[in-house]
C-alpha positions in Angstrom: -73.9 -51.2 -56.6 -70.8 -53.3 -55.8 -67.7 -52.3 -54.3 -65.6 -52.7 -57.1 -67.0 -49.8 -59.1 -65.3 -46.3 -59.1 -67.0 -43.8 -57.8 -66.4 -39.8 -59.0 -68.1 -36.6 -57.9 -67.9 -33.9 -60.5 -68.7 -30.6 -58.3 -69.0 -27.6 -60.5 -68.5 -24.7 -58.3 -71.4 -21.9 -59.0 -73.8 -24.4 -60.6 -77.7 -23.6 -60.1 -79.7 -26.3 -60.3 -82.5 -24.1 -62.8 -79.7 -23.8 -65.6 -79.4 -27.6 -64.9 -83.8 -28.1 -65.1 -84.6 -25.7 -67.6 -82.9 -24.8 -71.6 -80.8 -21.6 -70.8 -77.9 -23.3 -71.9 -77.2 -26.3 -74.1 -76.0 -29.4 -72.6 -76.9 -32.5 -74.3 -74.2 -34.6 -71.8 -76.2 -33.3 -68.6 -79.3 -33.5 -69.4 -78.5 -37.2 -71.2 -77.5 -37.6 -67.5 -80.6 -35.8 -65.8 -82.9 -37.7 -68.0 -81.6 -41.0 -67.7 -80.6 -41.2 -64.0 -82.1 -39.6 -60.8 -82.1 -35.7 -60.9 -82.7 -33.9 -57.4 -83.7 -30.7 -58.4 -84.7 -29.4 -54.9 -81.2 -29.8 -52.8 -79.6 -27.1 -51.0 -76.6 -26.2 -50.1 -74.9 -25.8 -46.5 -73.3 -22.1 -47.4 -72.8 -19.7 -50.0 -69.2 -20.1 -50.4 -67.3 -22.8 -51.4 -65.3 -24.6 -48.5 -68.0 -25.0 -46.4 -69.9 -26.2 -48.8 -67.1 -28.9 -49.8 -66.5 -29.4 -46.1 -70.4 -30.2 -45.8 -70.2 -32.5 -48.8 -67.4 -34.4 -47.7 -68.2 -35.0 -43.9 -72.1 -34.8 -44.6 -72.2 -32.2 -41.5 -73.1 -28.7 -41.0 -70.3 -26.1 -40.2 -71.5 -26.1 -37.0 -70.0 -29.6 -36.1 -67.3 -30.3 -39.1 -65.4 -26.7 -38.1 -65.2 -24.9 -41.4 -66.9 -21.7 -41.0 -65.5 -20.0 -44.2 -63.0 -19.5 -46.6 -60.3 -18.7 -43.7 -61.6 -19.6 -40.7 -61.3 -23.3 -40.9 -60.1 -26.3 -38.8 -61.6 -29.3 -40.0 -63.2 -31.6 -37.1 -60.5 -34.4 -36.6 -63.4 -36.6 -35.0 -65.2 -36.6 -37.9 -64.3 -39.0 -40.8 -64.0 -37.2 -44.7 -65.7 -39.4 -48.2 -61.8 -40.2 -48.9 -61.1 -41.5 -45.2 -63.9 -43.7 -45.8 -63.5 -45.0 -49.1 -59.8 -45.3 -48.4 -60.2 -47.4 -45.1 -62.5 -49.8 -47.6 -59.6 -50.1 -50.1 -60.3 -47.5 -52.6 -57.6 -45.4 -53.7 -58.7 -41.6 -53.3 -58.0 -38.5 -55.7 -58.9 -35.0 -55.4 -58.3 -33.0 -58.6 -59.4 -29.1 -57.1 -59.2 -25.5 -57.4 -60.3 -22.4 -56.3 -59.8 -22.0 -52.1 -60.1 -26.2 -52.1 -55.9 -25.9 -50.7 -54.1 -28.7 -48.3 -54.3 -26.1 -45.4 -58.2 -26.2 -44.8 -57.6 -29.9 -44.1 -59.8 -31.0 -47.2 -57.3 -33.0 -48.4 -57.9 -35.5 -45.2 -58.1 -38.8 -46.5 -56.9 -38.7 -50.5 -53.9 -40.6 -51.6 -53.4 -37.8 -53.9 -54.6 -34.3 -53.9 -54.1 -32.8 -57.0 -54.3 -28.5 -56.4 -54.1 -26.7 -59.8 -54.3 -22.8 -60.4 -57.9 -21.5 -60.9 -57.0 -20.7 -64.8 -56.2 -24.1 -65.4 -60.1 -25.4 -66.9 -61.8 -28.2 -68.1 -62.4 -26.0 -71.2 -58.8 -25.1 -71.7 -55.7 -27.3 -72.0 -56.0 -28.6 -68.6 -58.8 -31.0 -70.5 -55.5 -33.5 -71.9 -53.5 -33.1 -68.4 -56.8 -33.8 -66.6 -57.7 -37.4 -68.8 -53.6 -38.2 -68.5 -54.0 -38.3 -64.3 -56.5 -41.0 -65.2 -54.2 -43.2 -66.3 -52.8 -42.6 -62.9 -55.6 -43.8 -60.9 -55.8 -47.0 -59.6 -58.7 -49.3 -59.2 -61.3 -49.3 -57.5 -60.8 -45.2 -57.1 -62.6 -42.3 -55.5 -62.4 -39.3 -57.5 -63.6 -35.7 -56.4 -63.4 -33.5 -59.5 -63.6 -29.3 -58.6 -64.1 -27.2 -61.2 -64.3 -23.5 -61.6 -65.5 -22.7 -65.2 -68.8 -20.7 -64.1 -67.0 -18.9 -61.2 -66.5 -15.3 -62.2 -64.9 -13.4 -64.3 -65.9 -15.8 -67.2 -64.1 -16.0 -70.3 -66.3 -18.4 -72.7 -64.5 -20.0 -75.6 -65.0 -18.2 -78.7 -66.4 -21.4 -80.5 -69.5 -20.9 -77.7 -69.7 -17.6 -77.6 -73.1 -17.2 -79.8 -76.4 -17.3 -79.2 -77.1 -21.2 -80.3 -75.0 -21.7 -76.6 -76.8 -19.1 -74.5 -79.2 -16.2 -75.2 -80.2 -14.9 -71.7 -80.4 -11.3 -71.7 -78.3 -9.9 -68.7 -74.6 -10.1 -70.1 -73.1 -12.2 -67.1 -76.2 -14.7 -67.4 -75.2 -14.6 -70.6 -71.5 -16.0 -70.3 -72.7 -17.9 -67.5 -74.9 -20.3 -69.8 -72.5 -19.7 -72.3 -69.7 -21.8 -70.3 -72.1 -24.0 -69.0 -72.4 -25.2 -73.0 -68.7 -25.4 -73.6 -68.1 -27.0 -70.3 -70.5 -29.8 -71.0 -68.7 -31.0 -73.9 -65.5 -31.1 -71.8 -67.5 -32.7 -69.3 -68.4 -35.4 -71.8 -64.8 -35.8 -72.8 -63.7 -36.3 -69.7 -66.2 -38.6 -68.6 -65.7 -40.9 -72.1 -62.3 -41.1 -70.7 -63.3 -42.9 -67.4 -63.2 -46.4 -66.8 -66.0 -48.5 -67.8 -67.1 -49.4 -64.3 -67.6 -45.9 -63.0 -70.7 -44.3 -61.3 -70.3 -40.5 -61.7 -72.1 -38.1 -59.9 -72.8 -34.0 -61.0 -73.1 -31.6 -58.5 -73.0 -27.8 -57.7 -71.4 -26.5 -54.2 -73.8 -23.2 -54.2 -75.5 -21.2 -57.1 -75.2 -17.5 -58.2 -76.7 -14.3 -58.5 -76.4 -13.3 -62.4 -78.9 -10.8 -63.5 -76.6 -7.7 -61.9 -73.4 -8.5 -63.2 -72.2 -6.3 -65.7 -75.3 -4.3 -66.1 -75.2 -0.4 -66.4 -74.7 1.2 -62.7 -74.9 -2.0 -60.9 -71.5 -1.9 -60.0 -72.4 1.8 -58.5 -75.5 0.2 -56.6 -73.5 -2.8 -55.0 -71.0 -0.9 -53.5 -73.0 1.8 -52.2 -75.2 -1.3 -50.4 -72.2 -2.3 -49.4 -71.1 0.3 -47.8 -74.5 1.1 -46.0 -74.6 -2.5 -45.0 -71.2 -3.3 -44.1 -69.4 -0.9 -43.2 -72.1 1.6 -41.8 -74.3 -1.5 -40.6 -77.3 0.1 -41.5 -80.5 -2.2 -42.5 -81.0 -0.9 -46.2 -83.1 -4.4 -46.4 -86.4 -2.2 -47.8 -84.5 -0.3 -50.2 -83.0 -3.5 -51.8 -86.2 -5.0 -51.7 -87.8 -2.4 -53.9 -85.3 -2.5 -56.4 -85.5 -6.3 -56.7 -89.1 -5.6 -57.2 -88.7 -3.2 -59.7 -85.9 -5.0 -62.0 -88.6 -7.9 -61.8 -91.9 -6.0 -63.4 -89.5 -3.5 -66.1 -86.2 -6.2 -67.0 -89.1 -9.4 -66.6 -85.8 -11.6 -66.7 -86.2 -15.8 -67.1 -84.5 -16.4 -64.3 -85.2 -15.8 -60.8 -82.2 -13.3 -59.1 -82.0 -10.5 -57.1 -81.0 -7.5 -59.4 -78.9 -5.7 -55.8 -76.9 -8.9 -55.6 -73.7 -9.9 -57.3 -71.9 -13.3 -57.5 -72.4 -15.2 -54.3 -71.4 -15.3 -50.6 -73.7 -12.4 -49.3 -77.2 -13.7 -48.8 -79.1 -17.5 -48.4 -82.1 -17.0 -51.2 -82.5 -19.8 -53.1 -80.5 -18.6 -56.4 -77.3 -19.1 -54.2 -78.5 -22.3 -52.4 -80.4 -24.4 -54.8 -77.8 -26.9 -56.8 -78.5 -29.7 -58.5 -77.3 -33.1 -57.9 -77.6 -35.9 -60.7 -77.0 -40.0 -59.6 -76.8 -42.4 -62.6 -79.7 -45.4 -62.4 -78.5 -48.7 -62.7 -81.6 -49.1 -65.5 -81.5 -45.8 -67.0 -85.1 -45.4 -66.1 -84.9 -41.4 -65.3 -86.3 -39.6 -62.7 -86.6 -36.3 -61.2 -87.4 -35.8 -57.6 -88.5 -32.4 -56.3 -88.5 -33.4 -52.6 -86.6 -31.0 -50.7 -83.0 -32.5 -49.8 -80.1 -31.4 -48.4 -76.3 -31.2 -49.3 -75.2 -33.3 -46.3 -77.0 -35.9 -47.7 -74.4 -36.0 -50.5 -71.9 -38.0 -48.1 -74.0 -41.5 -47.0 -75.7 -41.5 -50.6 -72.6 -41.7 -52.3 -71.0 -44.3 -49.8 -74.3 -46.2 -50.3 -73.6 -45.9 -54.4 -70.7 -47.7 -53.3 -72.0 -50.6 -50.9 -70.7 -49.0 -47.8 -71.3 -48.0 -44.1 -72.5 -44.9 -43.4 -70.1 -43.6 -40.3 -72.3 -42.6 -37.3 -71.1 -39.4 -37.1 -72.9 -38.6 -40.1 -76.0 -35.7 -39.9 -76.9 -36.5 -43.6 -79.0 -39.3 -44.8 -79.0 -41.3 -47.9 -81.0 -40.4 -50.8 -82.1 -43.9 -51.8 -84.4 -45.2 -52.0 -85.3 -41.7 -53.7 -89.6 -42.8 -54.2 -89.8 -43.1 -50.4 -87.6 -40.0 -49.3 -90.1 -37.0 -47.9 -89.2 -33.3 -47.6 -86.2 -32.6 -45.1 -85.8 -29.2 -43.4 -82.6 -27.6 -44.8 -80.3 -24.8 -43.0 -78.1 -22.9 -44.9 -75.4 -20.0 -43.6 -74.1 -16.9 -45.8 -70.4 -16.9 -44.7 -69.2 -15.2 -47.7 -66.2 -12.3 -48.7 -64.4 -12.1 -45.5 -63.8 -7.9 -45.7 -67.4 -7.9 -45.2 -69.3 -10.4 -43.5 -68.4 -12.4 -40.1 -69.3 -16.0 -40.0 -72.7 -16.3 -40.7 -74.1 -12.7 -40.9 -77.4 -14.8 -42.7 -78.5 -17.9 -41.1 -82.0 -19.8 -43.1 -84.1 -22.2 -42.4 -86.2 -23.8 -45.7 -89.1 -25.8 -45.4 -91.2 -27.1 -48.7 -93.0 -23.7 -48.5 -91.2 -21.3 -46.4 -87.5 -19.9 -45.5 -87.1 -18.4 -42.4 -83.8 -16.0 -42.6 -81.9 -14.3 -39.6 -79.2 -12.3 -38.7 -77.2 -12.8 -35.6 -74.6 -10.6 -36.2 -76.8 -7.6 -37.0 -79.3 -7.7 -34.8 -82.0 -7.0 -37.6 -85.2 -8.5 -37.6 -85.8 -11.6 -39.4 -86.9 -12.3 -42.5 -90.1 -15.0 -43.4 -90.9 -15.7 -46.9 -93.7 -17.9 -48.9 -92.5 -19.4 -51.5 -95.6 -20.6 -52.8 -96.3 -17.1 -53.3 -93.0 -15.7 -53.6 -90.6 -17.9 -55.1 -87.9 -15.1 -55.8 -87.9 -13.9 -52.2 -88.6 -10.6 -52.9 -91.6 -10.0 -50.4 -91.5 -11.1 -46.9 -94.5 -11.8 -44.8 -95.5 -11.7 -40.8 -96.5 -15.0 -39.3 -94.9 -14.7 -35.6 -96.0 -18.4 -34.9 -94.6 -19.7 -38.2 -91.2 -18.4 -37.3 -90.6 -19.3 -33.8 -91.5 -22.7 -35.0 -88.7 -22.2 -37.7 -86.5 -21.2 -35.5 -86.5 -24.7 -33.6 -85.0 -26.2 -36.5 -81.8 -24.2 -36.2 -78.7 -26.0 -35.2 -78.3 -26.1 -31.3 -74.7 -26.0 -31.5 -72.5 -22.7 -32.4 -70.0 -22.5 -34.8 -66.5 -23.9 -33.0 -64.0 -20.7 -32.5 -61.0 -21.3 -34.8 -58.2 -19.5 -36.1 -57.8 -18.0 -39.4 -55.5 -19.5 -42.5 -53.0 -17.2 -44.0 -54.4 -17.5 -47.1 -55.2 -13.9 -47.9 -53.2 -14.0 -51.1 -54.9 -16.8 -52.4 -58.0 -15.1 -51.5 -57.1 -12.1 -53.3 -56.2 -13.8 -56.3 -59.5 -15.5 -56.6 -61.3 -12.4 -55.9 -62.5 -12.4 -52.3 -60.6 -9.7 -51.0 
C-alpha cells in the first residue's frame, strides 16, 4: 500500500469475534468486508477492559510496558511511540473520535491532531451519525483516524426498526439485544464508511469481548451479587461452584453461543468470550481469506503501519500480520483488570496457546487453572498437567506492571457503569 492512502481503524467496544464469524446478527456490510478482505478470527486482546486494550492497540505493547494498567491506573509510557505519533511524524494528519473511558487524561490522545471525545450516548446508530460524517469534511489527507464505538456496550437500547427476529433471535435477552444492535450498527457503519474518501483503507476490530447469556436472566443478578461478595469482599475461592453452575446452564439451556452464565459483561475474566476479538483488513485484490492462526491485539500496531508503508518502531512488541499466509501461531497474554471497586490490577492473567490456556490469580494466591481448548472450548472443565503449566508460566511477561497514580475519573467511571 502507498503512503498517500488514508488509514481508518474502527474499534467496536465489546465486539466478539464469533459474531463476525457466525450468523447471529444480520450484518451484510461487515460480512462483505470479511469475505473480500483478510479476517483474523483468532485474535486475542491484551486485557478485558477498554483502556488497557486501546493502549495496546495504539502502542503495540502490553500493559507491563505501556503503563496503562486499568481504566483509572494509567500513565502512558513516554518512551513509546503511539500510532498517532508515528503517522504524524510521516506527514499524516491524525484524528480520533472516541467515547467511553478513552478521555484525554489517559494520555491516549498523544499524537492526535484532533481528539474528539463524545458522550457515551452519542452513537453512530443515532443522531451523532451525521455529526461524525460532517467531521469527515474537516480531515486533511492523508490521514489516520481512530474511531471508537460504544453501541454494543451495555446497557443496550436497540433502535425500534431492528428490534425483531430478523436481526437476531438468540434466546438470552441480552444476547438478543446485542445481535440486533450489531445489525443496526452494521448499516450505520456502511453509511459512515461510504462517506470516506476513495483512497482509504478501513480496518475493523473490537477492544475486548463480552459475556452475554447471563444478563437479564431471571435471578442472574442475585447469583452475580452473591458470587461477587464471596469472591471479592470475602476473597473466597468459589470457582468450583461457578463451574458447576456454568456446566448446568450449558446442559439445560444449550445456548448457541459460548459463554459463562455466572459472569456478566466483561472485565472479570480472561476466558475466550472476553478476549477473542475480530480483526478485518481489506485485501487489495478483494480475495477473501479467513485466518485462524492465533494472533495478538498488539499485532495491530505494526500491521497498520505496514499497510501505510511506514517503518515500525523498535520499541514495538507486536509483529506485523503480513503476509498472512506465512504467519504461525503466536502465544497470547491477557489480564482481567476490570471494575476497580472489585479487582486489583491483574486479578486474573492468562497465557493462551493454540490448544491450551493457563490462568493464574496473582492477587489471590489461588491454584492456577489449565484448559484443553480442543476438548473444552468453553473453558468449563480445568485439567491437571503440572508439566504443561510450568511450561506456559514461562510465557508470562518478565516485567511487572508499573506503579502509577490513579486518575481522578471516578465520576466518569460511575456514569459508564463501572462503579
